[in-house]
C-alpha positions, 0 to 999 in steps of 0.5 A: 536488511541493508543498513540503509533500508530502515523504512520499507513500504509495501503498496498496491491495490486492495487484495494484492497481498500487502499485509502478507508480504509486510508481515513476512519481511518484518519477520525475516529482517526483525523489524517493527511492523506497521499495519493499516488495520483498515477494518477499524474504519467505521465508515468503510462498510457504508462506503462499499454500500454507497460510495458517493454518500460515504466517501468523504467521511471514510477518507477523512477517517483514514487520513487522521488515523494514518497520520496519527499512526505515523506519529506514534511510530515516530517515522522520522529521521533518524530511525532507531530501528527498521520498520516495514509497513503495508501502506505509506501516507501518500496513498491517502491522497491517491485514494482521495483523488480517486473516490471524492468529487470536486467539492469533497476533494477540495475540502479534503485537500484543505484539511490535509494541508492544515495537518502540515504532514511531513512524512519521510521518504521510504528507503524502498517502496515495493509496489505489488501489481495484479489484474482487477480479475485476480484482485476480485477473486482474492477479495471474494476468497478472503470472505470479508462480508462487507467487501463482497459488494466491491465492484469491478469498476471500483477495483479497476479505478484503484488499479488505474490510480496506482498504475498512473501514480507509480508510473511517475513516481521518483521519490525513492527506490521502487521495486515493482512485482507482478504477483501473477508471476511471483508468489511470495508464499513459495519459498523459492520466489520469496528467497529471490525477493529477499536477495533482490531487496538486499541489492542497491536498488536505484530508481525503478526496477521490475522484479520479474524472474524469467524462470520460477520454480513450479 
């Protein structure tokens, strides 16, 4: 990895392949890997069954765990070794604004501000995109029981939230990949991605090669 890219984040909606890519990149660049482990959230199953009732508890659990994990991994400057993560802390508020109602969101923001979080900016964010139909297919194929009730409306809301967020995102270099056109499990595509990561990326860049190996 470029010596300047000490902290790299993979982001995108559920089912898009964040953990797979983060794991592969950590191995290639010999980095530590920080994974979200969302299944440890005891409220998540209940949330997918009854989102209105369990959204706040689910989101607060994620907030506290994610912030604690950032502290444990010592995500601060200067980093002594490179780290690849399948999420960044800012996603927590993104989800909160998507799933919480007015009063719940107000309480969440108060708690968020009270924590006085100061996460550092990644050196590179890789944003993975896919359509809601593709994501639903992937969610069903990985056969996690409590995810099977996830609705298309929920996935579309999450996709829209990510789209809007990264449309305005300017905090650090951003590499956007449409996973319908790029398959990181294909050696040819993955090699091209590695080459792209090694470049001096400024601002927002789309990785969408015109010709891919069949």
